[in-house]
C-alpha positions as a Python dict, from the first residue, in 0.01 Angstrom:
ca = {
    (1, 'M'): (0, 0, 0),
    (2, 'N'): (362, -73, 83),
    (3, 'L'): (564, 194, -94),
    (4, 'P'): (920, 127, -207),
    (5, 'E'): (1191, 323, -27),
    (6, 'D'): (1394, 379, -343),
    (7, 'P'): (1265, 699, -510),
    (8, 'I'): (1298, 565, -866),
    (9, 'M'): (1106, 249, -778),
    (10, 'L'): (849, 463, -594),
    (11, 'L'): (810, 684, -902),
    (12, 'S'): (763, 379, -1122),
    (13, 'V'): (502, 214, -898),
    (14, 'V'): (301, 531, -844),
    (15, 'N'): (301, 631, -1210),
    (16, 'M'): (200, 279, -1316),
    (17, 'K'): (-93, 285, -1074),
    (18, 'L'): (-195, 632, -1191),
    (19, 'R'): (-175, 522, -1554),
    (20, 'D'): (-356, 190, -1514),
    (21, 'F'): (-598, 229, -1224),
    (22, 'Y'): (-658, 584, -1099),
    (23, 'A'): (-775, 904, -1269),
    (24, 'T'): (-619, 1132, -1004),
    (25, 'L'): (-357, 1129, -732),
    (26, 'D'): (-627, 1188, -471),
    (27, 'E'): (-813, 879, -591),
    (28, 'L'): (-496, 669, -567),
    (29, 'C'): (-420, 797, -217),
    (30, 'R'): (-772, 727, -91),
    (31, 'A'): (-792, 381, -242),
    (32, 'E'): (-442, 275, -140),
    (33, 'D'): (-450, 448, 203),
    (34, 'V'): (-146, 663, 123),
    (35, 'D'): (-77, 1005, 273),
    (36, 'R'): (-67, 1241, -28),
    (37, 'D'): (159, 1500, 139),
    (38, 'D'): (410, 1235, 242),
    (39, 'L'): (412, 1079, -104),
    (40, 'C'): (458, 1415, -277),
    (41, 'L'): (734, 1512, -34),
    (42, 'R'): (924, 1187, -88),
    (43, 'L'): (908, 1228, -464),
    (44, 'A'): (987, 1602, -447),
    (45, 'R'): (1306, 1522, -256),
    (46, 'A'): (1408, 1312, -557),
    (47, 'G'): (1325, 1597, -796),
    (48, 'F'): (979, 1489, -914),
    (49, 'E'): (651, 1675, -901),
    (50, 'Y'): (295, 1576, -979),
    (51, 'S'): (125, 1705, -1293),
    (52, 'E'): (-254, 1701, -1263),
    (53, 'E'): (-282, 1764, -1635),
    (54, 'N'): (-80, 1451, -1717),
    (55, 'N'): (-176, 1254, -1405),
    (56, 'K'): (182, 1153, -1335),
    (57, 'F'): (496, 1251, -1153),
    (58, 'W'): (790, 1381, -1354),
}
């Protein structure tokens, strides 16, 4: 998966995929061949964190 560089676009794409296609962040990362730690770090730098309960970043 080619991830957008812009953190807001990245947030939007990831949350859309989590909402529409994947039940967990781990499932998304496996299916899309994305490094979970890198993804979480990039979004954390922009002030977002993953909520397992809600299955989204906010």
